C-alpha positions, 0 to 999 in steps of 0.5 A: 491513544498513538506512540506520538500522543495523538490518536492512530492513524492509518497511513495509505501508500501510492505510486508508480509499481517498482518505486519503493512504496514496501522499503519504505512503508517498512521503514515508517511502520518502524520509525512511526512505530505500527503494524504493516500490512502488506498485501502482497506479502500476504497473498502469496503466502495464501494463495502462492499460484495466484498471480495480480494478473489473474482473474482471481486475483482481485476475489481473492483480494477482496477478502484477505484484505477484508480480514486484513481491515477486520486485524487493522480494526483490533490495532487501531483501538488498541493504540497504533497505527496501520501501514497498509502496503499495498498501491491506493493508485487510484483517486476512487480506491485512495476515497474508499480506504479514508472514508473507512477510516473516517467512518472508523474514529481515525484520521487517514494519511497518502504518502505518495511515493513518487519516481520516473517511471524508468527508476521505478521498471528497473527496481521491479525489474530488479526485484523479479531477477532477486526472487523476493518474497513478499513480491509480485514478479513484475517485468518492464511492460508489466510495470508500463502498463501498470504506470497508465493505470496511475492517478497521482493525488490531488489535493481534492481528495481530502487526504494528507499527503506526505511526498516521498521522493524515492 
């Protein structure tokens, strides 16, 4: 049983790159409480020379997510919520993780961190300039490119959504 009294929940995040998902995920994990799994931090620790746009990244990220998934199941079984701190940027990705949670016997909730594009660009550039650990460097062109790929969540996805205006 979670600290809130019910079954643990899998918390997913989506939003533009630079929207503030990791900041929100940290706050959410502290408030619930929950265990936060940050894919960027894991990838940068395990593969510091592989950028998010490297052809090898998807395969390495999938392997990393498999380890996170197995560890998250242990946390959920122990009665604690988990926060998957990586971008569920597409309907397909959100459906995959929702189905994973449900098939394991847990509910999933999506947190959509929404900001204007120019806010996301400014935050990503500031984060890159500050060389914050645990985050991939990302310039304005990269944020704008990824924003064109982002699919905002819809009511037909079968996920309760918490809208976070950043």
